[in-house]
C-alpha positions as CSV (number, residue, x, y, z in Angstrom):
1,M,-39.5,18.1,38.0
2,D,-38.1,15.2,40.0
3,K,-41.2,13.2,39.1
4,Y,-40.0,12.8,35.5
5,A,-36.6,11.4,36.4
6,P,-37.6,7.7,36.5
7,Q,-39.4,8.1,33.1
8,A,-36.6,9.9,31.2
9,D,-35.3,6.9,29.4
10,G,-37.8,6.0,26.7
11,W,-40.0,9.0,27.5
12,S,-41.2,9.6,24.0
13,E,-42.0,6.0,23.4
14,D,-43.8,5.5,26.7
15,A,-45.7,8.8,26.9
16,Y,-47.7,8.2,23.6
17,A,-49.6,5.2,22.5
18,D,-48.4,5.8,18.9
19,A,-45.4,8.1,19.3
20,Q,-44.5,8.1,15.6
21,S,-47.9,9.2,14.4
22,Y,-48.5,11.7,17.2
23,L,-45.1,13.4,17.1
24,A,-45.0,13.4,13.3
25,H,-48.3,15.1,13.1
26,R,-47.2,17.7,15.7
27,A,-44.0,18.3,13.7
28,E,-45.9,18.8,10.5
29,L,-48.1,21.5,12.1
30,I,-45.0,23.2,13.6
31,V,-43.7,23.6,10.1
32,S,-46.9,24.5,8.3
33,L,-49.2,26.4,10.7
34,G,-48.6,30.2,10.4
35,P,-45.4,31.2,8.5
36,R,-43.9,28.1,7.0
37,L,-40.5,26.9,8.2
38,E,-37.8,25.9,5.8
39,A,-35.0,23.4,5.9
40,G,-32.2,24.7,8.1
41,D,-34.4,27.0,10.2
42,V,-33.5,26.8,13.9
43,V,-36.3,25.6,16.2
44,L,-36.0,25.9,20.0
45,D,-38.1,23.4,21.9
46,L,-38.9,24.5,25.4
47,A,-39.7,21.8,27.9
48,C,-38.3,19.4,25.3
49,G,-38.2,16.3,27.4
50,D,-36.0,13.7,25.7
51,G,-36.0,15.6,22.4
52,G,-38.1,13.0,20.7
53,L,-39.7,15.6,18.4
54,A,-36.4,16.3,16.6
55,H,-36.6,12.9,14.9
56,Y,-39.6,13.9,12.9
57,R,-38.3,17.1,11.3
58,P,-34.7,16.3,10.4
59,G,-34.4,19.2,8.0
60,L,-34.7,21.7,10.8
61,T,-31.9,22.6,13.2
62,Y,-33.2,21.5,16.6
63,S,-32.2,22.7,20.0
64,G,-34.0,22.2,23.3
65,A,-34.2,23.2,27.0
66,D,-35.7,21.2,29.8
67,L,-35.7,21.7,33.6
68,S,-35.1,18.0,34.3
69,P,-31.4,17.0,34.2
70,E,-32.5,13.4,33.6
71,M,-34.6,14.3,30.6
72,V,-31.7,16.4,29.2
73,E,-29.3,13.5,29.6
74,A,-31.8,11.2,27.8
75,A,-32.0,13.8,25.0
76,K,-28.2,14.0,24.7
77,R,-28.0,10.2,24.4
78,R,-30.4,10.6,21.4
79,G,-27.9,13.1,19.9
80,R,-29.9,16.2,20.6
81,D,-28.5,19.7,21.3
82,V,-30.3,20.4,24.7
83,V,-29.5,22.2,27.9
84,V,-30.9,22.2,31.5
85,A,-33.0,25.4,31.8
86,D,-36.2,26.8,33.2
87,L,-38.5,28.0,30.4
88,N,-39.4,31.0,32.6
89,E,-35.8,32.2,32.4
90,F,-34.0,30.7,29.4
91,E,-33.0,32.7,26.4
92,P,-30.8,31.3,23.7
93,S,-27.5,32.9,22.8
94,E,-28.8,33.6,19.2
95,P,-32.3,34.3,17.8
96,V,-34.2,31.3,16.5
97,A,-36.7,31.0,13.7
98,A,-39.3,29.3,15.8
99,T,-39.9,28.4,19.5
100,T,-42.1,25.6,20.5
101,C,-43.6,24.7,23.9
102,F,-45.8,21.6,24.1
103,R,-47.7,20.2,27.1
104,A,-45.9,22.8,29.2
105,I,-47.5,26.3,28.8
106,Y,-48.9,25.9,32.3
107,Y,-45.4,25.9,33.7
108,A,-45.1,29.6,32.8
109,R,-45.3,31.5,36.2
110,D,-46.5,34.6,34.4
111,R,-47.8,33.7,31.0
112,A,-47.7,37.3,29.6
113,A,-44.1,37.8,30.7
114,F,-43.2,34.4,29.2
115,F,-44.7,35.4,25.8
116,G,-42.7,38.7,26.0
117,R,-39.5,36.9,26.7
118,V,-40.0,34.4,23.8
119,A,-40.9,37.3,21.4
120,R,-37.4,38.8,22.0
121,Y,-35.5,35.9,20.5
122,T,-38.1,34.3,18.1
123,E,-37.9,35.7,14.6
124,R,-40.8,33.9,12.9
125,K,-43.3,32.2,15.2
126,L,-44.1,30.6,18.6
127,V,-46.0,27.3,18.3
128,F,-47.6,25.7,21.3
129,D,-50.6,23.6,22.4
130,L,-53.6,25.1,24.3
131,N,-56.4,23.3,26.1
132,P,-59.5,25.4,25.5
133,R,-61.2,24.0,28.6
134,Q,-58.4,25.2,30.8
135,Y,-57.6,28.6,29.2
136,R,-59.7,31.1,27.3
137,V,-58.3,31.5,23.8
138,E,-59.3,35.2,23.8
139,D,-57.1,35.8,27.0
140,V,-54.1,34.0,25.5
141,R,-54.4,35.9,22.2
142,A,-54.5,39.2,24.0
143,E,-51.3,38.4,25.9
144,L,-49.6,37.3,22.7
145,D,-50.7,40.6,21.0
146,A,-49.2,42.6,23.9
147,A,-46.0,40.7,23.4
148,G,-45.8,41.7,19.8
149,F,-47.3,38.6,18.2
150,D,-50.1,40.3,16.4
151,R,-51.1,37.4,14.2
152,F,-52.5,34.2,15.4
153,A,-53.5,30.9,13.8
154,L,-54.9,27.8,15.6
155,R,-56.0,24.4,14.5
156,P,-57.6,21.5,16.5
157,F,-55.2,18.6,17.2
158,F,-57.1,15.4,17.2
159,S,-54.4,12.8,17.7
160,P,-55.0,10.8,20.9
161,Q,-52.0,10.6,23.3
162,R,-52.9,7.4,25.1
163,L,-54.8,5.6,22.4
164,S,-53.5,4.1,19.1
165,L,-56.1,4.3,16.4
166,P,-56.5,2.2,13.2
167,G,-55.4,4.1,10.2
168,P,-58.9,5.0,8.9
169,A,-60.0,6.2,12.3
170,A,-56.9,8.4,12.7
171,A,-57.4,9.8,9.2
172,A,-61.1,10.6,9.9
173,L,-60.1,12.5,13.1
174,R,-57.5,14.5,11.3
175,A,-60.0,15.4,8.6
176,L,-62.2,16.9,11.4
177,E,-59.3,19.2,12.4
178,R,-60.2,21.6,9.6
179,G,-63.1,22.8,11.6
180,G,-66.9,22.7,11.8
181,P,-69.5,22.0,14.5
182,F,-68.2,18.5,15.3
183,A,-64.7,19.7,15.8
184,R,-66.0,22.4,18.2
185,L,-67.9,19.7,20.1
186,L,-64.9,17.5,20.4
187,L,-62.9,20.4,21.8
188,K,-65.5,20.9,24.5
189,L,-64.9,17.3,25.6
190,R,-61.2,16.7,25.1
191,F,-58.2,17.4,22.8
192,S,-56.4,20.7,22.3
193,Y,-55.5,23.3,19.8
194,V,-52.1,23.8,18.2
195,C,-51.5,27.6,18.0
196,A,-49.0,29.6,16.0
197,A,-48.3,33.2,17.1
198,Y,-46.3,35.5,14.8
199,R,-45.9,39.1,13.6
200,G,-47.7,40.8,10.7
201,G,-46.3,41.0,7.3
202,R,-46.0,37.3,6.7
203,N,-48.4,35.0,4.9
204,T,-49.8,31.8,6.5
């Protein structure tokens, strides 16, 4: 994780061409995909970086964990409640409504074990991104089911990380997230899914 130390200050602003649009869209899906989150719900953000995501959903109670001490210090300077911890080992002292893990699922040394650990302290849902060109959705879903997350929702996420698009172009891409053949084609070339894993008995 030392490679992130020089980038910790201003990470959210530098990592995305349009951090506001990108992170706000991600935050909206964290709330709405799968069982909906409500104001005051506690969200644990694993591999949280500088905690930039917290800014875009102020109604939620945000906490985070990251393995980089420099990232954690940068997050604390932003006023975030974060700790230094490895996502493979960390468990919060109290259950949380939702756990998120973005651009980091590949850090899980044993993905099935990671899902099982998260299921122990996550009451409503786990939300994460998934590159379908790197991982088979069917394999990931089977691991989630074994961990107790027997319901699964996914949606394409067509916000470019390194390119800032004009408003109409960004809106057109987001319209394609609702599915269809062109969305499937885009996912074969680039972009990822946002996935929500949760337990039965709740409405999406």
